[in-house]
N, CA, C and O atoms as a Maestro MAE file, in Angstrom:
{
 s_m_m2io_version
 :::
 2.0.0
}

f_m_ct {
 s_m_title
 :::
 protein
 m_atom[232] {
  # First column is atom index #
  i_m_mmod_type
  r_m_x_coord
  r_m_y_coord
  r_m_z_coord
  i_m_residue_number
  s_m_chain_name
  s_m_pdb_residue_name
  s_m_pdb_atom_name
  i_m_atomic_number
  :::
  1 25 164.986 167.230 297.750 1 A "MET " " N  " 7
  2 3 165.065 166.598 299.037 1 A "MET " " CA " 6
  3 2 165.893 167.475 299.963 1 A "MET " " C  " 6
  4 15 166.836 168.137 299.529 1 A "MET " " O  " 8
  5 25 165.536 167.474 301.232 2 A "LYS " " N  " 7
  6 3 166.251 168.270 302.223 2 A "LYS " " CA " 6
  7 2 167.256 167.375 302.956 2 A "LYS " " C  " 6
  8 15 166.913 166.274 303.388 2 A "LYS " " O  " 8
  9 25 168.483 167.846 303.091 3 A "VAL " " N  " 7
  10 3 169.518 167.075 303.764 3 A "VAL " " CA " 6
  11 2 170.159 167.965 304.841 3 A "VAL " " C  " 6
  12 15 170.119 169.192 304.762 3 A "VAL " " O  " 8
  13 25 170.741 167.317 305.832 4 A "SER " " N  " 7
  14 3 171.470 168.090 306.848 4 A "SER " " CA " 6
  15 2 172.651 167.239 307.318 4 A "SER " " C  " 6
  16 15 172.548 166.020 307.454 4 A "SER " " O  " 8
  17 25 173.772 167.918 307.560 5 A "TYR " " N  " 7
  18 3 174.981 167.256 307.993 5 A "TYR " " CA " 6
  19 2 175.628 168.170 309.076 5 A "TYR " " C  " 6
  20 15 175.587 169.395 308.969 5 A "TYR " " O  " 8
  21 25 176.217 167.546 310.108 6 A "PRO " " N  " 7
  22 3 176.914 168.351 311.101 6 A "PRO " " CA " 6
  23 2 178.212 168.933 310.515 6 A "PRO " " C  " 6
  24 15 178.975 168.236 309.845 6 A "PRO " " O  " 8
  25 25 178.438 170.215 310.783 7 A "LEU " " N  " 7
  26 3 179.645 170.872 310.292 7 A "LEU " " CA " 6
  27 2 180.818 170.523 311.201 7 A "LEU " " C  " 6
  28 15 180.650 170.361 312.410 7 A "LEU " " O  " 8
  29 25 182.020 170.407 310.604 8 A "LYS " " N  " 7
  30 3 183.222 170.169 311.427 8 A "LYS " " CA " 6
  31 2 183.534 171.370 312.291 8 A "LYS " " C  " 6
  32 15 183.888 171.210 313.459 8 A "LYS " " O  " 8
  33 25 183.410 172.569 311.746 9 A "GLU " " N  " 7
  34 3 183.724 173.798 312.426 9 A "GLU " " CA " 6
  35 2 182.944 174.928 311.773 9 A "GLU " " C  " 6
  36 15 182.262 174.719 310.769 9 A "GLU " " O  " 8
  37 25 183.039 176.076 312.317 10 A "THR " " N  " 7
  38 3 182.355 177.226 311.728 10 A "THR " " CA " 6
  39 2 182.915 177.478 310.318 10 A "THR " " C  " 6
  40 15 184.122 177.607 310.113 10 A "THR " " O  " 8
  41 25 181.992 177.542 309.371 11 A "ALA " " N  " 7
  42 3 182.397 177.704 307.963 11 A "ALA " " CA " 6
  43 2 181.694 178.938 307.374 11 A "ALA " " C  " 6
  44 15 180.692 179.424 307.899 11 A "ALA " " O  " 8
  45 25 182.249 179.405 306.295 12 A "ASP " " N  " 7
  46 3 181.655 180.548 305.594 12 A "ASP " " CA " 6
  47 2 180.514 180.060 304.693 12 A "ASP " " C  " 6
  48 15 180.740 179.314 303.741 12 A "ASP " " O  " 8
  49 25 179.310 180.484 305.002 13 A "LEU " " N  " 7
  50 3 178.155 180.023 304.268 13 A "LEU " " CA " 6
  51 2 178.230 180.372 302.772 13 A "LEU " " C  " 6
  52 15 177.757 179.612 301.927 13 A "LEU " " O  " 8
  53 25 178.817 181.508 302.463 14 A "LYS " " N  " 7
  54 3 178.968 181.908 301.063 14 A "LYS " " CA " 6
  55 2 179.829 180.915 300.303 14 A "LYS " " C  " 6
  56 15 179.513 180.567 299.165 14 A "LYS " " O  " 8
  57 25 180.931 180.446 300.926 15 A "GLU " " N  " 7
  58 3 181.789 179.459 300.275 15 A "GLU " " CA " 6
  59 2 181.053 178.124 300.119 15 A "GLU " " C  " 6
  60 15 181.207 177.443 299.105 15 A "GLU " " O  " 8
  61 25 180.275 177.765 301.099 16 A "ILE " " N  " 7
  62 3 179.525 176.500 301.002 16 A "ILE " " CA " 6
  63 2 178.500 176.579 299.870 16 A "ILE " " C  " 6
  64 15 178.346 175.628 299.103 16 A "ILE " " O  " 8
  65 25 177.814 177.687 299.767 17 A "LYS " " N  " 7
  66 3 176.817 177.862 298.693 17 A "LYS " " CA " 6
  67 2 177.504 177.752 297.314 17 A "LYS " " C  " 6
  68 15 176.962 177.134 296.398 17 A "LYS " " O  " 8
  69 25 178.681 178.344 297.178 18 A "GLU " " N  " 7
  70 3 179.430 178.241 295.939 18 A "GLU " " CA " 6
  71 2 179.815 176.798 295.645 18 A "GLU " " C  " 6
  72 15 179.804 176.393 294.483 18 A "GLU " " O  " 8
  73 25 180.150 176.022 296.648 19 A "SER " " N  " 7
  74 3 180.514 174.607 296.496 19 A "SER " " CA " 6
  75 2 179.304 173.778 296.059 19 A "SER " " C  " 6
  76 15 179.452 172.800 295.327 19 A "SER " " O  " 8
  77 25 178.129 174.164 296.501 20 A "LEU " " N  " 7
  78 3 176.909 173.418 296.179 20 A "LEU " " CA " 6
  79 2 176.296 173.778 294.830 20 A "LEU " " C  " 6
  80 15 175.549 172.997 294.242 20 A "LEU " " O  " 8
  81 25 176.631 174.990 294.345 21 A "LYS " " N  " 7
  82 3 176.035 175.490 293.111 21 A "LYS " " CA " 6
  83 2 176.162 174.513 291.923 21 A "LYS " " C  " 6
  84 15 175.172 174.311 291.220 21 A "LYS " " O  " 8
  85 25 177.332 173.900 291.666 22 A "PRO " " N  " 7
  86 3 177.413 172.992 290.517 22 A "PRO " " CA " 6
  87 2 176.526 171.773 290.628 22 A "PRO " " C  " 6
  88 15 176.247 171.124 289.620 22 A "PRO " " O  " 8
  89 25 176.081 171.449 291.812 23 A "PHE " " N  " 7
  90 3 175.239 170.265 292.035 23 A "PHE " " CA " 6
  91 2 173.748 170.600 292.149 23 A "PHE " " C  " 6
  92 15 172.920 169.708 292.339 23 A "PHE " " O  " 8
  93 25 173.422 171.852 292.034 24 A "GLY " " N  " 7
  94 3 172.037 172.310 292.128 24 A "GLY " " CA " 6
  95 2 171.539 172.438 293.569 24 A "GLY " " C  " 6
  96 15 170.331 172.473 293.804 24 A "GLY " " O  " 8
  97 25 172.450 172.509 294.522 25 A "GLY " " N  " 7
  98 3 172.058 172.705 295.911 25 A "GLY " " CA " 6
  99 2 171.529 174.106 296.114 25 A "GLY " " C  " 6
  100 15 172.051 175.062 295.540 25 A "GLY " " O  " 8
  101 25 170.489 174.234 296.934 26 A "ARG " " N  " 7
  102 3 169.949 175.575 297.198 26 A "ARG " " CA " 6
  103 2 169.398 175.702 298.585 26 A "ARG " " C  " 6
  104 15 169.237 174.706 299.291 26 A "ARG " " O  " 8
  105 25 169.110 176.908 298.982 27 A "CYS " " N  " 7
  106 3 168.538 177.212 300.304 27 A "CYS " " CA " 6
  107 2 169.451 176.751 301.424 27 A "CYS " " C  " 6
  108 15 168.964 176.302 302.462 27 A "CYS " " O  " 8
  109 25 170.752 176.849 301.247 28 A "ALA " " N  " 7
  110 3 171.662 176.412 302.292 28 A "ALA " " CA " 6
  111 2 171.642 177.358 303.468 28 A "ALA " " C  " 6
  112 15 171.595 178.577 303.303 28 A "ALA " " O  " 8
  113 25 171.678 176.784 304.658 29 A "LYS " " N  " 7
  114 3 171.734 177.567 305.873 29 A "LYS " " CA " 6
  115 2 172.397 176.745 306.962 29 A "LYS " " C  " 6
  116 15 172.447 175.516 306.897 29 A "LYS " " O  " 8
  117 25 172.900 177.444 307.955 30 A "ILE " " N  " 7
  118 3 173.543 176.784 309.111 30 A "ILE " " CA " 6
  119 2 172.659 176.965 310.323 30 A "ILE " " C  " 6
  120 15 172.381 178.094 310.728 30 A "ILE " " O  " 8
  121 25 172.215 175.870 310.906 31 A "VAL " " N  " 7
  122 3 171.329 175.902 312.069 31 A "VAL " " CA " 6
  123 2 171.984 175.108 313.196 31 A "VAL " " C  " 6
  124 15 172.108 173.886 313.117 31 A "VAL " " O  " 8
  125 25 172.396 175.808 314.234 32 A "GLU " " N  " 7
  126 3 172.987 175.165 315.417 32 A "GLU " " CA " 6
  127 2 174.082 174.169 315.074 32 A "GLU " " C  " 6
  128 15 174.098 173.043 315.570 32 A "GLU " " O  " 8
  129 25 175.000 174.605 314.213 33 A "GLY " " N  " 7
  130 3 176.163 173.770 313.868 33 A "GLY " " CA " 6
  131 2 175.866 172.718 312.817 33 A "GLY " " C  " 6
  132 15 176.718 171.871 312.548 33 A "GLY " " O  " 8
  133 25 174.698 172.744 312.221 34 A "THR " " N  " 7
  134 3 174.332 171.774 311.194 34 A "THR " " CA " 6
  135 2 174.062 172.501 309.876 34 A "THR " " C  " 6
  136 15 173.342 173.499 309.842 34 A "THR " " O  " 8
  137 25 174.641 171.994 308.809 35 A "LEU " " N  " 7
  138 3 174.411 172.532 307.483 35 A "LEU " " CA " 6
  139 2 173.142 171.889 306.913 35 A "LEU " " C  " 6
  140 15 173.041 170.663 306.869 35 A "LEU " " O  " 8
  141 25 172.185 172.694 306.483 36 A "GLU " " N  " 7
  142 3 170.943 172.224 305.872 36 A "GLU " " CA " 6
  143 2 170.825 172.831 304.491 36 A "GLU " " C  " 6
  144 15 171.092 174.017 304.296 36 A "GLU " " O  " 8
  145 25 170.421 172.006 303.528 37 A "TYR " " N  " 7
  146 3 170.153 172.511 302.178 37 A "TYR " " CA " 6
  147 2 169.263 171.566 301.435 37 A "TYR " " C  " 6
  148 15 169.045 170.436 301.873 37 A "TYR " " O  " 8
  149 25 168.736 172.015 300.298 38 A "GLN " " N  " 7
  150 3 167.890 171.209 299.445 38 A "GLN " " CA " 6
  151 2 168.664 170.866 298.200 38 A "GLN " " C  " 6
  152 15 169.416 171.686 297.674 38 A "GLN " " O  " 8
  153 25 168.477 169.641 297.726 39 A "ILE " " N  " 7
  154 3 169.183 169.185 296.546 39 A "ILE " " CA " 6
  155 2 168.416 168.049 295.911 39 A "ILE " " C  " 6
  156 15 167.680 167.331 296.587 39 A "ILE " " O  " 8
  157 25 168.589 167.884 294.601 40 A "LYS " " N  " 7
  158 3 167.935 166.760 293.936 40 A "LYS " " CA " 6
  159 2 168.605 165.468 294.382 40 A "LYS " " C  " 6
  160 15 169.822 165.432 294.567 40 A "LYS " " O  " 8
  161 25 167.840 164.431 294.552 41 A "GLU " " N  " 7
  162 3 168.340 163.168 295.092 41 A "GLU " " CA " 6
  163 2 169.523 162.616 294.286 41 A "GLU " " C  " 6
  164 15 170.464 162.077 294.868 41 A "GLU " " O  " 8
  165 25 169.483 162.743 292.977 42 A "GLU " " N  " 7
  166 3 170.547 162.203 292.129 42 A "GLU " " CA " 6
  167 2 171.885 162.925 292.319 42 A "GLU " " C  " 6
  168 15 172.932 162.386 291.962 42 A "GLU " " O  " 8
  169 25 171.859 164.128 292.872 43 A "ASN " " N  " 7
  170 3 173.083 164.881 293.100 43 A "ASN " " CA " 6
  171 2 173.574 164.844 294.539 43 A "ASN " " C  " 6
  172 15 174.626 165.400 294.854 43 A "ASN " " O  " 8
  173 25 172.830 164.203 295.396 44 A "GLU " " N  " 7
  174 3 173.142 164.262 296.829 44 A "GLU " " CA " 6
  175 2 174.544 163.691 297.137 44 A "GLU " " C  " 6
  176 15 175.313 164.331 297.854 44 A "GLU " " O  " 8
  177 25 174.885 162.521 296.619 45 A "SER " " N  " 7
  178 3 176.170 161.907 296.977 45 A "SER " " CA " 6
  179 2 177.341 162.718 296.421 45 A "SER " " C  " 6
  180 15 178.372 162.839 297.082 45 A "SER " " O  " 8
  181 25 177.197 163.274 295.216 46 A "ALA " " N  " 7
  182 3 178.282 164.086 294.637 46 A "ALA " " CA " 6
  183 2 178.496 165.369 295.470 46 A "ALA " " C  " 6
  184 15 179.633 165.772 295.712 46 A "ALA " " O  " 8
  185 25 177.431 165.980 295.890 47 A "ALA " " N  " 7
  186 3 177.535 167.188 296.725 47 A "ALA " " CA " 6
  187 2 178.134 166.862 298.056 47 A "ALA " " C  " 6
  188 15 178.965 167.613 298.568 47 A "ALA " " O  " 8
  189 25 177.721 165.731 298.641 48 A "TYR " " N  " 7
  190 3 178.279 165.321 299.933 48 A "TYR " " CA " 6
  191 2 179.779 165.092 299.820 48 A "TYR " " C  " 6
  192 15 180.542 165.533 300.680 48 A "TYR " " O  " 8
  193 25 180.210 164.400 298.754 49 A "ASP " " N  " 7
  194 3 181.642 164.156 298.578 49 A "ASP " " CA " 6
  195 2 182.411 165.470 298.398 49 A "ASP " " C  " 6
  196 15 183.520 165.609 298.912 49 A "ASP " " O  " 8
  197 25 181.836 166.423 297.680 50 A "ALA " " N  " 7
  198 3 182.534 167.706 297.451 50 A "ALA " " CA " 6
  199 2 182.673 168.447 298.785 50 A "ALA " " C  " 6
  200 15 183.736 169.000 299.068 50 A "ALA " " O  " 8
  201 25 181.630 168.467 299.598 51 A "LEU " " N  " 7
  202 3 181.695 169.134 300.896 51 A "LEU " " CA " 6
  203 2 182.687 168.465 301.837 51 A "LEU " " C  " 6
  204 15 183.391 169.123 302.603 51 A "LEU " " O  " 8
  205 25 182.719 167.140 301.756 52 A "LYS " " N  " 7
  206 3 183.651 166.392 302.584 52 A "LYS " " CA " 6
  207 2 185.106 166.618 302.159 52 A "LYS " " C  " 6
  208 15 185.991 166.760 303.003 52 A "LYS " " O  " 8
  209 25 185.344 166.650 300.840 53 A "ASP " " N  " 7
  210 3 186.674 166.927 300.330 53 A "ASP " " CA " 6
  211 2 187.199 168.296 300.727 53 A "ASP " " C  " 6
  212 15 188.395 168.463 300.962 53 A "ASP " " O  " 8
  213 25 186.308 169.274 300.802 54 A "LYS " " N  " 7
  214 3 186.696 170.633 301.190 54 A "LYS " " CA " 6
  215 2 186.803 170.768 302.707 54 A "LYS " " C  " 6
  216 15 187.208 171.819 303.202 54 A "LYS " " O  " 8
  217 25 186.445 169.715 303.455 55 A "GLY " " N  " 7
  218 3 186.612 169.751 304.888 55 A "GLY " " CA " 6
  219 2 185.514 170.407 305.689 55 A "GLY " " C  " 6
  220 15 185.700 170.722 306.864 55 A "GLY " " O  " 8
  221 25 184.356 170.616 305.056 56 A "TYR " " N  " 7
  222 3 183.250 171.256 305.755 56 A "TYR " " CA " 6
  223 2 182.494 170.260 306.671 56 A "TYR " " C  " 6
  224 15 182.001 170.638 307.733 56 A "TYR " " O  " 8
  225 25 182.417 169.011 306.246 57 A "ILE " " N  " 7
  226 3 181.649 167.991 306.993 57 A "ILE " " CA " 6
  227 2 182.530 166.725 307.146 57 A "ILE " " C  " 6
  228 15 183.540 166.560 306.461 57 A "ILE " " O  " 8
  229 25 182.105 165.851 308.063 58 A "ASP " " N  " 7
  230 3 182.816 164.606 308.284 58 A "ASP " " CA " 6
  231 2 182.401 163.546 307.278 58 A "ASP " " C  " 6
  232 15 182.906 162.425 307.319 58 A "ASP " " O  " 8
  :::
 }
 m_bond[231] {
  # First column is bond index #
  i_m_from
  i_m_to
  i_m_order
  :::
  1 1 2 1
  2 2 3 1
  3 3 4 2
  4 3 5 1
  5 5 6 1
  6 6 7 1
  7 7 8 2
  8 7 9 1
  9 9 10 1
  10 10 11 1
  11 11 12 2
  12 11 13 1
  13 13 14 1
  14 14 15 1
  15 15 16 2
  16 15 17 1
  17 17 18 1
  18 18 19 1
  19 19 20 2
  20 19 21 1
  21 21 22 1
  22 22 23 1
  23 23 24 2
  24 23 25 1
  25 25 26 1
  26 26 27 1
  27 27 28 2
  28 27 29 1
  29 29 30 1
  30 30 31 1
  31 31 32 2
  32 31 33 1
  33 33 34 1
  34 34 35 1
  35 35 36 2
  36 35 37 1
  37 37 38 1
  38 38 39 1
  39 39 40 2
  40 39 41 1
  41 41 42 1
  42 42 43 1
  43 43 44 2
  44 43 45 1
  45 45 46 1
  46 46 47 1
  47 47 48 2
  48 47 49 1
  49 49 50 1
  50 50 51 1
  51 51 52 2
  52 51 53 1
  53 53 54 1
  54 54 55 1
  55 55 56 2
  56 55 57 1
  57 57 58 1
  58 58 59 1
  59 59 60 2
  60 59 61 1
  61 61 62 1
  62 62 63 1
  63 63 64 2
  64 63 65 1
  65 65 66 1
  66 66 67 1
  67 67 68 2
  68 67 69 1
  69 69 70 1
  70 70 71 1
  71 71 72 2
  72 71 73 1
  73 73 74 1
  74 74 75 1
  75 75 76 2
  76 75 77 1
  77 77 78 1
  78 78 79 1
  79 79 80 2
  80 79 81 1
  81 81 82 1
  82 82 83 1
  83 83 84 2
  84 83 85 1
  85 85 86 1
  86 86 87 1
  87 87 88 2
  88 87 89 1
  89 89 90 1
  90 90 91 1
  91 91 92 2
  92 91 93 1
  93 93 94 1
  94 94 95 1
  95 95 96 2
  96 95 97 1
  97 97 98 1
  98 98 99 1
  99 99 100 2
  100 99 101 1
  101 101 102 1
  102 102 103 1
  103 103 104 2
  104 103 105 1
  105 105 106 1
  106 106 107 1
  107 107 108 2
  108 107 109 1
  109 109 110 1
  110 110 111 1
  111 111 112 2
  112 111 113 1
  113 113 114 1
  114 114 115 1
  115 115 116 2
  116 115 117 1
  117 117 118 1
  118 118 119 1
  119 119 120 2
  120 119 121 1
  121 121 122 1
  122 122 123 1
  123 123 124 2
  124 123 125 1
  125 125 126 1
  126 126 127 1
  127 127 128 2
  128 127 129 1
  129 129 130 1
  130 130 131 1
  131 131 132 2
  132 131 133 1
  133 133 134 1
  134 134 135 1
  135 135 136 2
  136 135 137 1
  137 137 138 1
  138 138 139 1
  139 139 140 2
  140 139 141 1
  141 141 142 1
  142 142 143 1
  143 143 144 2
  144 143 145 1
  145 145 146 1
  146 146 147 1
  147 147 148 2
  148 147 149 1
  149 149 150 1
  150 150 151 1
  151 151 152 2
  152 151 153 1
  153 153 154 1
  154 154 155 1
  155 155 156 2
  156 155 157 1
  157 157 158 1
  158 158 159 1
  159 159 160 2
  160 159 161 1
  161 161 162 1
  162 162 163 1
  163 163 164 2
  164 163 165 1
  165 165 166 1
  166 166 167 1
  167 167 168 2
  168 167 169 1
  169 169 170 1
  170 170 171 1
  171 171 172 2
  172 171 173 1
  173 173 174 1
  174 174 175 1
  175 175 176 2
  176 175 177 1
  177 177 178 1
  178 178 179 1
  179 179 180 2
  180 179 181 1
  181 181 182 1
  182 182 183 1
  183 183 184 2
  184 183 185 1
  185 185 186 1
  186 186 187 1
  187 187 188 2
  188 187 189 1
  189 189 190 1
  190 190 191 1
  191 191 192 2
  192 191 193 1
  193 193 194 1
  194 194 195 1
  195 195 196 2
  196 195 197 1
  197 197 198 1
  198 198 199 1
  199 199 200 2
  200 199 201 1
  201 201 202 1
  202 202 203 1
  203 203 204 2
  204 203 205 1
  205 205 206 1
  206 206 207 1
  207 207 208 2
  208 207 209 1
  209 209 210 1
  210 210 211 1
  211 211 212 2
  212 211 213 1
  213 213 214 1
  214 214 215 1
  215 215 216 2
  216 215 217 1
  217 217 218 1
  218 218 219 1
  219 219 220 2
  220 219 221 1
  221 221 222 1
  222 222 223 1
  223 223 224 2
  224 223 225 1
  225 225 226 1
  226 226 227 1
  227 227 228 2
  228 227 229 1
  229 229 230 1
  230 230 231 1
  231 231 232 2
  :::
 }
}
């Protein structure tokens, strides 16, 4: 499934990809201040929480 979240601020895409790797997130990219990536539905909430904890998204 494809998800997108607005970024809090400019972030390093390489760091974000590393944060998503344990959850199976892939194809991460930043488009006009929005983080977009693909992830399996069962891992979506865990990946969201990890990104939120690191301060990338609200």
